[in-house]
PDB file of N, H, CA, C and O in Angstrom:
ATOM      1  N   MET A   1     101.700  85.356 112.956  1.00  0.00           N
ATOM      2  CA  MET A   1     100.632  85.727 112.065  1.00  0.00           C
ATOM      3  C   MET A   1     100.826  84.982 110.746  1.00  0.00           C
ATOM      4  O   MET A   1     101.944  84.902 110.238  1.00  0.00           O
ATOM      5  N   GLN A   2      99.756  84.442 110.196  1.00  0.00           N
ATOM      6  H   GLN A   2      98.847  84.507 110.609  1.00  0.00           H
ATOM      7  CA  GLN A   2      99.849  83.728 108.931  1.00  0.00           C
ATOM      8  C   GLN A   2      99.363  84.622 107.802  1.00  0.00           C
ATOM      9  O   GLN A   2      98.326  85.276 107.911  1.00  0.00           O
ATOM     10  N   GLY A   3     100.121  84.640 106.723  1.00  0.00           N
ATOM     11  H   GLY A   3     100.964  84.109 106.634  1.00  0.00           H
ATOM     12  CA  GLY A   3      99.745  85.416 105.551  1.00  0.00           C
ATOM     13  C   GLY A   3      98.686  84.701 104.736  1.00  0.00           C
ATOM     14  O   GLY A   3      98.451  83.508 104.933  1.00  0.00           O
ATOM     15  N   ASP A   4      98.047  85.410 103.826  1.00  0.00           N
ATOM     16  H   ASP A   4      98.238  86.379 103.666  1.00  0.00           H
ATOM     17  CA  ASP A   4      96.993  84.832 102.988  1.00  0.00           C
ATOM     18  C   ASP A   4      97.478  83.642 102.168  1.00  0.00           C
ATOM     19  O   ASP A   4      96.705  82.723 101.896  1.00  0.00           O
ATOM     20  N   GLU A   5      98.750  83.647 101.772  1.00  0.00           N
ATOM     21  H   GLU A   5      99.378  84.393 101.993  1.00  0.00           H
ATOM     22  CA  GLU A   5      99.290  82.588 100.931  1.00  0.00           C
ATOM     23  C   GLU A   5      99.864  81.433 101.742  1.00  0.00           C
ATOM     24  O   GLU A   5     100.395  80.483 101.167  1.00  0.00           O
ATOM     25  N   GLY A   6      99.765  81.497 103.090  1.00  0.00           N
ATOM     26  H   GLY A   6      99.333  82.269 103.557  1.00  0.00           H
ATOM     27  CA  GLY A   6     100.236  80.413 103.936  1.00  0.00           C
ATOM     28  C   GLY A   6     101.545  80.680 104.643  1.00  0.00           C
ATOM     29  O   GLY A   6     101.968  79.864 105.463  1.00  0.00           O
ATOM     30  N   SER A   7     102.203  81.790 104.359  1.00  0.00           N
ATOM     31  H   SER A   7     101.860  82.452 103.693  1.00  0.00           H
ATOM     32  CA  SER A   7     103.455  82.092 105.051  1.00  0.00           C
ATOM     33  C   SER A   7     103.174  82.420 106.515  1.00  0.00           C
ATOM     34  O   SER A   7     102.062  82.809 106.873  1.00  0.00           O
ATOM     35  N   VAL A   8     104.180  82.260 107.343  1.00  0.00           N
ATOM     36  H   VAL A   8     105.083  81.944 107.053  1.00  0.00           H
ATOM     37  CA  VAL A   8     104.046  82.543 108.773  1.00  0.00           C
ATOM     38  C   VAL A   8     105.062  83.606 109.150  1.00  0.00           C
ATOM     39  O   VAL A   8     106.238  83.506 108.800  1.00  0.00           O
ATOM     40  N   ARG A   9     104.606  84.622 109.864  1.00  0.00           N
ATOM     41  H   ARG A   9     103.651  84.704 110.148  1.00  0.00           H
ATOM     42  CA  ARG A   9     105.489  85.678 110.347  1.00  0.00           C
ATOM     43  C   ARG A   9     105.520  85.629 111.862  1.00  0.00           C
ATOM     44  O   ARG A   9     104.479  85.620 112.519  1.00  0.00           O
ATOM     45  N   ILE A  10     106.728  85.596 112.409  1.00  0.00           N
ATOM     46  H   ILE A  10     107.574  85.603 111.876  1.00  0.00           H
ATOM     47  CA  ILE A  10     106.862  85.546 113.858  1.00  0.00           C
ATOM     48  C   ILE A  10     107.871  86.584 114.311  1.00  0.00           C
ATOM     49  O   ILE A  10     108.727  87.020 113.541  1.00  0.00           O
ATOM     50  N   GLY A  11     107.758  86.971 115.565  1.00  0.00           N
ATOM     51  H   GLY A  11     107.063  86.617 116.191  1.00  0.00           H
ATOM     52  CA  GLY A  11     108.840  87.708 116.192  1.00  0.00           C
ATOM     53  C   GLY A  11     108.674  89.190 116.313  1.00  0.00           C
ATOM     54  O   GLY A  11     107.997  89.853 115.527  1.00  0.00           O
ATOM     55  N   THR A  12     109.317  89.671 117.321  1.00  0.00           N
ATOM     56  H   THR A  12     109.867  89.133 117.959  1.00  0.00           H
ATOM     57  CA  THR A  12     109.469  91.084 117.578  1.00  0.00           C
ATOM     58  C   THR A  12     110.560  91.244 118.622  1.00  0.00           C
ATOM     59  O   THR A  12     110.794  90.337 119.421  1.00  0.00           O
ATOM     60  N   CYS A  13     111.206  92.349 118.623  1.00  0.00           N
ATOM     61  H   CYS A  13     111.016  93.086 117.974  1.00  0.00           H
ATOM     62  CA  CYS A  13     112.191  92.617 119.661  1.00  0.00           C
ATOM     63  C   CYS A  13     112.280  94.120 119.845  1.00  0.00           C
ATOM     64  O   CYS A  13     111.811  94.902 119.018  1.00  0.00           O
ATOM     65  N   LEU A  14     112.883  94.491 120.929  1.00  0.00           N
ATOM     66  H   LEU A  14     113.264  93.856 121.601  1.00  0.00           H
ATOM     67  CA  LEU A  14     113.145  95.899 121.209  1.00  0.00           C
ATOM     68  C   LEU A  14     114.624  96.017 121.498  1.00  0.00           C
ATOM     69  O   LEU A  14     115.085  95.659 122.582  1.00  0.00           O
ATOM     70  N   ASP A  15     115.364  96.516 120.533  1.00  0.00           N
ATOM     71  H   ASP A  15     114.990  96.807 119.653  1.00  0.00           H
ATOM     72  CA  ASP A  15     116.799  96.698 120.696  1.00  0.00           C
ATOM     73  C   ASP A  15     117.074  98.192 120.666  1.00  0.00           C
ATOM     74  O   ASP A  15     117.347  98.763 119.610  1.00  0.00           O
ATOM     75  N   ALA A  16     116.998  98.820 121.838  1.00  0.00           N
ATOM     76  H   ALA A  16     116.776  98.356 122.695  1.00  0.00           H
ATOM     77  CA  ALA A  16     117.184 100.268 121.932  1.00  0.00           C
ATOM     78  C   ALA A  16     118.654 100.667 121.982  1.00  0.00           C
ATOM     79  O   ALA A  16     118.982 101.846 122.115  1.00  0.00           O
ATOM     80  N   SER A  17     119.544  99.667 121.874  1.00  0.00           N
ATOM     81  H   SER A  17     119.278  98.709 121.767  1.00  0.00           H
ATOM     82  CA  SER A  17     120.974  99.963 121.999  1.00  0.00           C
ATOM     83  C   SER A  17     121.617 100.369 120.679  1.00  0.00           C
ATOM     84  O   SER A  17     122.821 100.618 120.623  1.00  0.00           O
ATOM     85  N   THR A  18     120.822 100.436 119.620  1.00  0.00           N
ATOM     86  H   THR A  18     119.843 100.233 119.665  1.00  0.00           H
ATOM     87  CA  THR A  18     121.410 100.736 118.313  1.00  0.00           C
ATOM     88  C   THR A  18     120.486 101.612 117.488  1.00  0.00           C
ATOM     89  O   THR A  18     119.277 101.653 117.717  1.00  0.00           O
ATOM     90  N   ASP A  19     121.064 102.306 116.534  1.00  0.00           N
ATOM     91  H   ASP A  19     122.046 102.272 116.347  1.00  0.00           H
ATOM     92  CA  ASP A  19     120.261 103.025 115.552  1.00  0.00           C
ATOM     93  C   ASP A  19     120.504 102.432 114.165  1.00  0.00           C
ATOM     94  O   ASP A  19     120.199 103.057 113.149  1.00  0.00           O
ATOM     95  N   SER A  20     121.052 101.224 114.138  1.00  0.00           N
ATOM     96  H   SER A  20     121.299 100.716 114.964  1.00  0.00           H
ATOM     97  CA  SER A  20     121.338 100.546 112.878  1.00  0.00           C
ATOM     98  C   SER A  20     120.076  99.900 112.314  1.00  0.00           C
ATOM     99  O   SER A  20     119.275  99.337 113.061  1.00  0.00           O
ATOM    100  N   ILE A  21     119.903  99.979 111.025  1.00  0.00           N
ATOM    101  H   ILE A  21     120.554 100.436 110.418  1.00  0.00           H
ATOM    102  CA  ILE A  21     118.766  99.368 110.349  1.00  0.00           C
ATOM    103  C   ILE A  21     119.098  97.950 109.868  1.00  0.00           C
ATOM    104  O   ILE A  21     118.249  97.279 109.281  1.00  0.00           O
ATOM    105  N   LEU A  22     120.331  97.495 110.114  1.00  0.00           N
ATOM    106  H   LEU A  22     121.021  98.040 110.591  1.00  0.00           H
ATOM    107  CA  LEU A  22     120.745  96.162 109.670  1.00  0.00           C
ATOM    108  C   LEU A  22     120.089  95.072 110.504  1.00  0.00           C
ATOM    109  O   LEU A  22     119.877  95.246 111.704  1.00  0.00           O
ATOM    110  N   THR A  23     119.768  93.949 109.871  1.00  0.00           N
ATOM    111  H   THR A  23     119.940  93.808 108.896  1.00  0.00           H
ATOM    112  CA  THR A  23     119.211  92.802 110.582  1.00  0.00           C
ATOM    113  C   THR A  23     120.276  92.217 111.498  1.00  0.00           C
ATOM    114  O   THR A  23     121.418  92.022 111.083  1.00  0.00           O
ATOM    115  N   ASN A  24     119.907  91.939 112.735  1.00  0.00           N
ATOM    116  H   ASN A  24     118.979  92.097 113.073  1.00  0.00           H
ATOM    117  CA  ASN A  24     120.814  91.353 113.714  1.00  0.00           C
ATOM    118  C   ASN A  24     120.553  89.846 113.753  1.00  0.00           C
ATOM    119  O   ASN A  24     119.512  89.417 114.251  1.00  0.00           O
ATOM    120  N   GLN A  25     121.478  89.042 113.239  1.00  0.00           N
ATOM    121  H   GLN A  25     122.323  89.391 112.835  1.00  0.00           H
ATOM    122  CA  GLN A  25     121.266  87.603 113.128  1.00  0.00           C
ATOM    123  C   GLN A  25     121.143  86.917 114.480  1.00  0.00           C
ATOM    124  O   GLN A  25     120.445  85.909 114.588  1.00  0.00           O
ATOM    125  N   SER A  26     121.799  87.432 115.513  1.00  0.00           N
ATOM    126  H   SER A  26     122.366  88.252 115.425  1.00  0.00           H
ATOM    127  CA  SER A  26     121.668  86.799 116.829  1.00  0.00           C
ATOM    128  C   SER A  26     120.257  86.998 117.380  1.00  0.00           C
ATOM    129  O   SER A  26     119.723  86.107 118.041  1.00  0.00           O
ATOM    130  N   ILE A  27     119.652  88.149 117.118  1.00  0.00           N
ATOM    131  H   ILE A  27     120.086  88.873 116.581  1.00  0.00           H
ATOM    132  CA  ILE A  27     118.265  88.370 117.529  1.00  0.00           C
ATOM    133  C   ILE A  27     117.337  87.491 116.698  1.00  0.00           C
ATOM    134  O   ILE A  27     116.393  86.912 117.236  1.00  0.00           O
ATOM    135  N   SER A  28     117.592  87.383 115.391  1.00  0.00           N
ATOM    136  H   SER A  28     118.358  87.854 114.954  1.00  0.00           H
ATOM    137  CA  SER A  28     116.775  86.511 114.536  1.00  0.00           C
ATOM    138  C   SER A  28     116.828  85.071 115.014  1.00  0.00           C
ATOM    139  O   SER A  28     115.817  84.370 114.975  1.00  0.00           O
ATOM    140  N   ALA A  29     118.003  84.614 115.470  1.00  0.00           N
ATOM    141  H   ALA A  29     118.825  85.184 115.502  1.00  0.00           H
ATOM    142  CA  ALA A  29     118.147  83.239 115.970  1.00  0.00           C
ATOM    143  C   ALA A  29     117.307  83.017 117.225  1.00  0.00           C
ATOM    144  O   ALA A  29     116.685  81.966 117.379  1.00  0.00           O
ATOM    145  N   VAL A  30     117.288  84.000 118.119  1.00  0.00           N
ATOM    146  H   VAL A  30     117.793  84.854 117.994  1.00  0.00           H
ATOM    147  CA  VAL A  30     116.477  83.883 119.335  1.00  0.00           C
ATOM    148  C   VAL A  30     114.990  83.831 118.980  1.00  0.00           C
ATOM    149  O   VAL A  30     114.244  83.023 119.534  1.00  0.00           O
ATOM    150  N   ILE A  31     114.561  84.695 118.056  1.00  0.00           N
ATOM    151  H   ILE A  31     115.167  85.351 117.606  1.00  0.00           H
ATOM    152  CA  ILE A  31     113.163  84.706 117.636  1.00  0.00           C
ATOM    153  C   ILE A  31     112.796  83.360 117.004  1.00  0.00           C
ATOM    154  O   ILE A  31     111.726  82.821 117.284  1.00  0.00           O
ATOM    155  N   ALA A  32     113.669  82.817 116.159  1.00  0.00           N
ATOM    156  H   ALA A  32     114.539  83.255 115.932  1.00  0.00           H
ATOM    157  CA  ALA A  32     113.408  81.515 115.529  1.00  0.00           C
ATOM    158  C   ALA A  32     113.322  80.412 116.577  1.00  0.00           C
ATOM    159  O   ALA A  32     112.441  79.556 116.500  1.00  0.00           O
ATOM    160  N   LYS A  33     114.214  80.420 117.544  1.00  0.00           N
ATOM    161  H   LYS A  33     114.930  81.115 117.607  1.00  0.00           H
ATOM    162  CA  LYS A  33     114.205  79.402 118.594  1.00  0.00           C
ATOM    163  C   LYS A  33     112.907  79.466 119.399  1.00  0.00           C
ATOM    164  O   LYS A  33     112.313  78.432 119.704  1.00  0.00           O
ATOM    165  N   ARG A  34     112.472  80.664 119.737  1.00  0.00           N
ATOM    166  H   ARG A  34     112.954  81.504 119.489  1.00  0.00           H
ATOM    167  CA  ARG A  34     111.213  80.816 120.481  1.00  0.00           C
ATOM    168  C   ARG A  34     110.028  80.340 119.644  1.00  0.00           C
ATOM    169  O   ARG A  34     109.104  79.712 120.162  1.00  0.00           O
ATOM    170  N   GLY A  35     110.062  80.643 118.346  1.00  0.00           N
ATOM    171  H   GLY A  35     110.812  81.153 117.925  1.00  0.00           H
ATOM    172  CA  GLY A  35     108.987  80.183 117.466  1.00  0.00           C
ATOM    173  C   GLY A  35     108.904  78.668 117.414  1.00  0.00           C
ATOM    174  O   GLY A  35     107.814  78.098 117.451  1.00  0.00           O
ATOM    175  N   ILE A  36     110.066  78.012 117.328  1.00  0.00           N
ATOM    176  H   ILE A  36     110.952  78.476 117.298  1.00  0.00           H
ATOM    177  CA  ILE A  36     110.106  76.547 117.284  1.00  0.00           C
ATOM    178  C   ILE A  36     109.661  75.951 118.619  1.00  0.00           C
ATOM    179  O   ILE A  36     108.994  74.917 118.640  1.00  0.00           O
ATOM    180  N   MET A  37     110.022  76.590 119.725  1.00  0.00           N
ATOM    181  H   MET A  37     110.563  77.430 119.707  1.00  0.00           H
ATOM    182  CA  MET A  37     109.565  76.098 121.028  1.00  0.00           C
ATOM    183  C   MET A  37     108.041  76.167 121.134  1.00  0.00           C
ATOM    184  O   MET A  37     107.419  75.297 121.742  1.00  0.00           O
ATOM    185  N   THR A  38     107.447  77.197 120.545  1.00  0.00           N
ATOM    186  H   THR A  38     107.953  77.904 120.050  1.00  0.00           H
ATOM    187  CA  THR A  38     106.006  77.372 120.593  1.00  0.00           C
ATOM    188  C   THR A  38     105.298  76.494 119.570  1.00  0.00           C
ATOM    189  O   THR A  38     104.258  75.904 119.862  1.00  0.00           O
ATOM    190  N   PHE A  39     105.867  76.411 118.369  1.00  0.00           N
ATOM    191  H   PHE A  39     106.712  76.890 118.132  1.00  0.00           H
ATOM    192  CA  PHE A  39     105.292  75.623 117.270  1.00  0.00           C
ATOM    193  C   PHE A  39     106.381  74.715 116.712  1.00  0.00           C
ATOM    194  O   PHE A  39     107.044  75.088 115.745  1.00  0.00           O
ATOM    195  N   PRO A  40     106.586  73.525 117.295  1.00  0.00           N
ATOM    196  CA  PRO A  40     107.687  72.642 116.880  1.00  0.00           C
ATOM    197  C   PRO A  40     107.718  72.325 115.381  1.00  0.00           C
ATOM    198  O   PRO A  40     108.794  72.073 114.839  1.00  0.00           O
ATOM    199  N   ALA A  41     106.587  72.332 114.709  1.00  0.00           N
ATOM    200  H   ALA A  41     105.713  72.537 115.149  1.00  0.00           H
ATOM    201  CA  ALA A  41     106.561  72.037 113.269  1.00  0.00           C
ATOM    202  C   ALA A  41     107.345  73.067 112.460  1.00  0.00           C
ATOM    203  O   ALA A  41     107.740  72.778 111.330  1.00  0.00           O
ATOM    204  N   LEU A  42     107.577  74.254 113.004  1.00  0.00           N
ATOM    205  H   LEU A  42     107.256  74.489 113.922  1.00  0.00           H
ATOM    206  CA  LEU A  42     108.355  75.275 112.296  1.00  0.00           C
ATOM    207  C   LEU A  42     109.787  74.825 112.043  1.00  0.00           C
ATOM    208  O   LEU A  42     110.438  75.331 111.129  1.00  0.00           O
ATOM    209  N   ALA A  43     110.290  73.881 112.838  1.00  0.00           N
ATOM    210  H   ALA A  43     109.761  73.470 113.580  1.00  0.00           H
ATOM    211  CA  ALA A  43     111.673  73.419 112.685  1.00  0.00           C
ATOM    212  C   ALA A  43     111.915  72.789 111.322  1.00  0.00           C
ATOM    213  O   ALA A  43     113.053  72.759 110.853  1.00  0.00           O
ATOM    214  N   ALA A  44     110.874  72.287 110.682  1.00  0.00           N
ATOM    215  H   ALA A  44     109.950  72.310 111.063  1.00  0.00           H
ATOM    216  CA  ALA A  44     111.021  71.639 109.381  1.00  0.00           C
ATOM    217  C   ALA A  44     110.890  72.623 108.216  1.00  0.00           C
ATOM    218  O   ALA A  44     111.021  72.226 107.058  1.00  0.00           O
ATOM    219  N   LEU A  45     110.632  73.901 108.509  1.00  0.00           N
ATOM    220  H   LEU A  45     110.526  74.223 109.450  1.00  0.00           H
ATOM    221  CA  LEU A  45     110.415  74.888 107.451  1.00  0.00           C
ATOM    222  C   LEU A  45     111.665  75.702 107.191  1.00  0.00           C
ATOM    223  O   LEU A  45     112.576  75.750 108.017  1.00  0.00           O
ATOM    224  N   ASN A  46     111.697  76.339 106.038  1.00  0.00           N
ATOM    225  H   ASN A  46     110.956  76.300 105.366  1.00  0.00           H
ATOM    226  CA  ASN A  46     112.810  77.215 105.665  1.00  0.00           C
ATOM    227  C   ASN A  46     112.462  78.668 105.969  1.00  0.00           C
ATOM    228  O   ASN A  46     111.311  79.082 105.838  1.00  0.00           O
ATOM    229  N   ILE A  47     113.460  79.427 106.372  1.00  0.00           N
ATOM    230  H   ILE A  47     114.396  79.090 106.479  1.00  0.00           H
ATOM    231  CA  ILE A  47     113.290  80.873 106.522  1.00  0.00           C
ATOM    232  C   ILE A  47     113.453  81.495 105.147  1.00  0.00           C
ATOM    233  O   ILE A  47     114.473  81.294 104.488  1.00  0.00           O
ATOM    234  N   VAL A  48     112.465  82.240 104.716  1.00  0.00           N
ATOM    235  H   VAL A  48     111.636  82.403 105.252  1.00  0.00           H
ATOM    236  CA  VAL A  48     112.495  82.862 103.394  1.00  0.00           C
ATOM    237  C   VAL A  48     113.163  84.230 103.467  1.00  0.00           C
ATOM    238  O   VAL A  48     113.970  84.580 102.607  1.00  0.00           O
ATOM    239  N   ARG A  49     112.822  85.003 104.499  1.00  0.00           N
ATOM    240  H   ARG A  49     112.166  84.719 105.198  1.00  0.00           H
ATOM    241  CA  ARG A  49     113.432  86.323 104.637  1.00  0.00           C
ATOM    242  C   ARG A  49     113.309  86.793 106.077  1.00  0.00           C
ATOM    243  O   ARG A  49     112.435  86.355 106.825  1.00  0.00           O
ATOM    244  N   THR A  50     114.193  87.681 106.436  1.00  0.00           N
ATOM    245  H   THR A  50     114.902  88.037 105.828  1.00  0.00           H
ATOM    246  CA  THR A  50     114.087  88.403 107.702  1.00  0.00           C
ATOM    247  C   THR A  50     114.146  89.887 107.371  1.00  0.00           C
ATOM    248  O   THR A  50     114.692  90.278 106.339  1.00  0.00           O
ATOM    249  N   TRP A  51     113.601  90.688 108.221  1.00  0.00           N
ATOM    250  H   TRP A  51     113.157  90.371 109.059  1.00  0.00           H
ATOM    251  CA  TRP A  51     113.676  92.116 107.977  1.00  0.00           C
ATOM    252  C   TRP A  51     113.722  92.853 109.303  1.00  0.00           C
ATOM    253  O   TRP A  51     113.476  92.286 110.367  1.00  0.00           O
ATOM    254  N   THR A  52     114.036  94.104 109.207  1.00  0.00           N
ATOM    255  H   THR A  52     114.235  94.565 108.343  1.00  0.00           H
ATOM    256  CA  THR A  52     114.140  94.947 110.384  1.00  0.00           C
ATOM    257  C   THR A  52     113.559  96.313 110.063  1.00  0.00           C
ATOM    258  O   THR A  52     113.359  96.660 108.899  1.00  0.00           O
ATOM    259  N   GLY A  53     113.299  97.054 111.072  1.00  0.00           N
ATOM    260  H   GLY A  53     113.461  96.771 112.018  1.00  0.00           H
ATOM    261  CA  GLY A  53     112.782  98.398 110.891  1.00  0.00           C
ATOM    262  C   GLY A  53     112.621  99.083 112.231  1.00  0.00           C
ATOM    263  O   GLY A  53     112.802  98.472 113.284  1.00  0.00           O
ATOM    264  N   PHE A  54     112.287 100.332 112.180  1.00  0.00           N
ATOM    265  H   PHE A  54     112.141 100.828 111.324  1.00  0.00           H
ATOM    266  CA  PHE A  54     112.077 101.093 113.394  1.00  0.00           C
ATOM    267  C   PHE A  54     110.584 101.251 113.632  1.00  0.00           C
ATOM    268  O   PHE A  54     109.815 101.483 112.700  1.00  0.00           O
ATOM    269  N   ARG A  55     110.188 101.124 114.881  1.00  0.00           N
ATOM    270  H   ARG A  55     110.814 100.936 115.639  1.00  0.00           H
ATOM    271  CA  ARG A  55     108.803 101.362 115.272  1.00  0.00           C
ATOM    272  C   ARG A  55     108.781 102.564 116.206  1.00  0.00           C
ATOM    273  O   ARG A  55     109.676 102.742 117.032  1.00  0.00           O
ATOM    274  N   VAL A  56     107.765 103.370 116.064  1.00  0.00           N
ATOM    275  H   VAL A  56     107.038 103.225 115.392  1.00  0.00           H
ATOM    276  CA  VAL A  56     107.560 104.460 117.007  1.00  0.00           C
ATOM    277  C   VAL A  56     107.047 103.822 118.287  1.00  0.00           C
ATOM    278  O   VAL A  56     106.051 103.098 118.278  1.00  0.00           O
ATOM    279  N   MET A  57     107.740 104.100 119.391  1.00  0.00           N
ATOM    280  H   MET A  57     108.548 104.688 119.397  1.00  0.00           H
ATOM    281  CA  MET A  57     107.353 103.498 120.655  1.00  0.00           C
ATOM    282  C   MET A  57     106.888 104.585 121.618  1.00  0.00           C
ATOM    283  O   MET A  57     107.426 105.692 121.652  1.00  0.00           O
ATOM    284  N   THR A  58     105.885 104.235 122.389  1.00  0.00           N
ATOM    285  H   THR A  58     105.448 103.336 122.362  1.00  0.00           H
ATOM    286  CA  THR A  58     105.380 105.134 123.418  1.00  0.00           C
ATOM    287  C   THR A  58     106.222 104.965 124.688  1.00  0.00           C
ATOM    288  O   THR A  58     107.004 104.018 124.774  1.00  0.00           O
ATOM    289  N   PRO A  59     106.084 105.847 125.659  1.00  0.00           N
ATOM    290  CA  PRO A  59     106.871 105.712 126.895  1.00  0.00           C
ATOM    291  C   PRO A  59     106.682 104.362 127.601  1.00  0.00           C
ATOM    292  O   PRO A  59     107.584 103.911 128.307  1.00  0.00           O
ATOM    293  N   ASP A  60     105.520 103.708 127.423  1.00  0.00           N
ATOM    294  H   ASP A  60     104.787 104.074 126.849  1.00  0.00           H
ATOM    295  CA  ASP A  60     105.307 102.406 128.055  1.00  0.00           C
ATOM    296  C   ASP A  60     105.849 101.252 127.194  1.00  0.00           C
ATOM    297  O   ASP A  60     105.660 100.084 127.533  1.00  0.00           O
ATOM    298  N   GLU A  61     106.520 101.580 126.086  1.00  0.00           N
ATOM    299  H   GLU A  61     106.673 102.529 125.810  1.00  0.00           H
ATOM    300  CA  GLU A  61     107.166 100.627 125.172  1.00  0.00           C
ATOM    301  C   GLU A  61     106.200  99.734 124.411  1.00  0.00           C
ATOM    302  O   GLU A  61     106.597  98.679 123.916  1.00  0.00           O
ATOM    303  N   PHE A  62     104.929 100.141 124.308  1.00  0.00           N
ATOM    304  H   PHE A  62     104.607 100.998 124.710  1.00  0.00           H
ATOM    305  CA  PHE A  62     103.979  99.426 123.472  1.00  0.00           C
ATOM    306  C   PHE A  62     103.867 100.163 122.145  1.00  0.00           C
ATOM    307  O   PHE A  62     103.652 101.375 122.136  1.00  0.00           O
ATOM    308  N   PRO A  63     104.007  99.456 121.017  1.00  0.00           N
ATOM    309  CA  PRO A  63     103.924 100.135 119.717  1.00  0.00           C
ATOM    310  C   PRO A  63     102.504 100.606 119.421  1.00  0.00           C
ATOM    311  O   PRO A  63     101.531 100.055 119.935  1.00  0.00           O
ATOM    312  N   ILE A  64     102.410 101.610 118.604  1.00  0.00           N
ATOM    313  H   ILE A  64     103.200 102.058 118.187  1.00  0.00           H
ATOM    314  CA  ILE A  64     101.113 102.132 118.180  1.00  0.00           C
ATOM    315  C   ILE A  64     100.883 101.645 116.752  1.00  0.00           C
ATOM    316  O   ILE A  64     101.640 101.997 115.847  1.00  0.00           O
ATOM    317  N   TYR A  65      99.851 100.845 116.546  1.00  0.00           N
ATOM    318  H   TYR A  65      99.235 100.559 117.281  1.00  0.00           H
ATOM    319  CA  TYR A  65      99.554 100.333 115.218  1.00  0.00           C
ATOM    320  C   TYR A  65      98.326 100.986 114.602  1.00  0.00           C
ATOM    321  O   TYR A  65      98.262 101.159 113.385  1.00  0.00           O
ATOM    322  N   GLU A  66      97.371 101.343 115.412  1.00  0.00           N
ATOM    323  H   GLU A  66      97.423 101.203 116.400  1.00  0.00           H
ATOM    324  CA  GLU A  66      96.183 101.996 114.885  1.00  0.00           C
ATOM    325  C   GLU A  66      95.489 102.737 116.013  1.00  0.00           C
ATOM    326  O   GLU A  66      95.768 102.522 117.192  1.00  0.00           O
ATOM    327  N   ARG A  67      94.568 103.626 115.616  1.00  0.00           N
ATOM    328  H   ARG A  67      94.341 103.801 114.658  1.00  0.00           H
ATOM    329  CA  ARG A  67      93.805 104.357 116.622  1.00  0.00           C
ATOM    330  C   ARG A  67      92.811 103.411 117.279  1.00  0.00           C
ATOM    331  O   ARG A  67      92.229 102.568 116.598  1.00  0.00           O
ATOM    332  N   PRO A  68      92.603 103.531 118.586  1.00  0.00           N
ATOM    333  CA  PRO A  68      91.576 102.709 119.226  1.00  0.00           C
ATOM    334  C   PRO A  68      90.193 103.140 118.748  1.00  0.00           C
ATOM    335  O   PRO A  68      89.973 104.318 118.466  1.00  0.00           O
ATOM    336  N   ARG A  69      89.276 102.207 118.656  1.00  0.00           N
ATOM    337  H   ARG A  69      89.456 101.250 118.885  1.00  0.00           H
ATOM    338  CA  ARG A  69      87.900 102.521 118.268  1.00  0.00           C
ATOM    339  C   ARG A  69      87.008 102.440 119.497  1.00  0.00           C
ATOM    340  O   ARG A  69      87.250 101.632 120.393  1.00  0.00           O
ATOM    341  N   PRO A  70      85.979 103.273 119.540  1.00  0.00           N
ATOM    342  CA  PRO A  70      85.021 103.145 120.640  1.00  0.00           C
ATOM    343  C   PRO A  70      84.366 101.758 120.588  1.00  0.00           C
ATOM    344  O   PRO A  70      84.231 101.182 119.509  1.00  0.00           O
ATOM    345  N   PRO A  71      83.962 101.221 121.738  1.00  0.00           N
ATOM    346  CA  PRO A  71      83.323  99.891 121.744  1.00  0.00           C
ATOM    347  C   PRO A  71      82.121  99.852 120.800  1.00  0.00           C
ATOM    348  O   PRO A  71      81.345 100.805 120.732  1.00  0.00           O
ATOM    349  N   GLY A  72      81.976  98.757 120.082  1.00  0.00           N
ATOM    350  H   GLY A  72      82.607  97.983 120.137  1.00  0.00           H
ATOM    351  CA  GLY A  72      80.828  98.565 119.190  1.00  0.00           C
ATOM    352  C   GLY A  72      80.984  99.172 117.815  1.00  0.00           C
ATOM    353  O   GLY A  72      80.101  98.988 116.977  1.00  0.00           O
ATOM    354  N   ILE A  73      82.053  99.880 117.541  1.00  0.00           N
ATOM    355  H   ILE A  73      82.771 100.029 118.222  1.00  0.00           H
ATOM    356  CA  ILE A  73      82.269 100.503 116.232  1.00  0.00           C
ATOM    357  C   ILE A  73      83.209  99.608 115.421  1.00  0.00           C
ATOM    358  O   ILE A  73      84.317  99.301 115.861  1.00  0.00           O
ATOM    359  N   ARG A  74      82.756  99.193 114.230  1.00  0.00           N
ATOM    360  H   ARG A  74      81.856  99.443 113.873  1.00  0.00           H
ATOM    361  CA  ARG A  74      83.580  98.344 113.374  1.00  0.00           C
ATOM    362  C   ARG A  74      84.081  99.154 112.172  1.00  0.00           C
ATOM    363  O   ARG A  74      83.419 100.089 111.722  1.00  0.00           O
ATOM    364  N   PRO A  75      85.258  98.782 111.661  1.00  0.00           N
ATOM    365  CA  PRO A  75      85.734  99.475 110.459  1.00  0.00           C
ATOM    366  C   PRO A  75      84.869  99.131 109.263  1.00  0.00           C
ATOM    367  O   PRO A  75      84.221  98.084 109.254  1.00  0.00           O
ATOM    368  N   ARG A  76      84.844  99.981 108.261  1.00  0.00           N
ATOM    369  H   ARG A  76      85.369 100.832 108.269  1.00  0.00           H
ATOM    370  CA  ARG A  76      84.071  99.701 107.042  1.00  0.00           C
ATOM    371  C   ARG A  76      84.769  98.712 106.160  1.00  0.00           C
ATOM    372  O   ARG A  76      84.257  98.366 105.095  1.00  0.00           O
TER     373      ARG A  76
END
């Protein structure tokens, strides 16, 4: 996803083996490698920051970001 100012955000992972909020650099490296494989131009850019957090996950392991809208209904 590209931010309004031109920054690019990539990556996601599901690490259910920990309850630590610390950034895992080995996971960040895998995400960066996948990003470069998909968009080779990323290899010339600098990483500004990484972050971590917990997401509420449903039993099917898909995150919930917003309520679904009925077809044809747009947000205001």
